[in-house]
N, C-alpha and C positions, 0 to 999 in steps of 0.2 A: 676203717673207722668202725665197722661193725664189731670187729674183734675188741676194740677199745671199750665199746659200750658193754659188751659181754663181761669183760674183766671188771668194769665198774659195778655192774649189777651183781656179779658174784661177790665182790667185796661188801656191797651194801647188804646182800642177803646173809652173809656170814655175820656181819655186825648185828643185824636184827635177830638172828638166831642166838647169838651170844647174849644179847640183851634179854631175850625171853628166858633162856636158861638161867641167867643170873637172877632175874625177877622170881622165877620159880623156886630156885634154891633159897633166896631170901625169904620168900613166903613160907617155905617149909621150915625154916629155922627160926621163924617168929618175927620177921621184920614187919613193921607197921607202914603200910603204903602212904598214909598221911604224913608220917614223919619224914619219909624219903622225899615226898613232894615239898615239904616245908624246907628241908635242907637244900634241895635244888634251887628253890626260890631265893633263899637267904644267901647262900654261898656263891652260886654261879650267876644268877640273874642280877643281883645287886652289884657284884664285883665287876661284871662286864656290861652293865646297863642294858640287859636283855629283858624285853617284855615277853614272858613265857606265854601269856594268853594270846598275844598277837602272833607269836611263833606258831602256836598250835592251830589257831583258827584261821589264820591268813596264809601263812607260808606253806604249811603241810599240804593243803588242798592244791596249791599251785604246783608243788613238786610232784604230787601224784598225777595231776593232769599232764605235766611235761613228760613224765615217765611213760604214761599211757600213750601219748602221742608218738614218742620214740619207738615204742614197741608195736605201734600200729593197732592198738586196741582202744582207740578213742571212743567216747560215748556216742 
């Protein structure tokens, strides 16, 4: 089971790194962060009935706590 969590964490880390690189390239090429946020809200959130504020402020801390507990670095 430990090996499975390591694989999952590596995949998540790669996705986060890819996201950071993409955001950096976007910023360097003149992307507007506010426009990106509005597109996310309009196209993804409305189409799938997702409340992005609830996702960010409620779900993300829960996921972080769960990961910390699994890694044994709980607060």
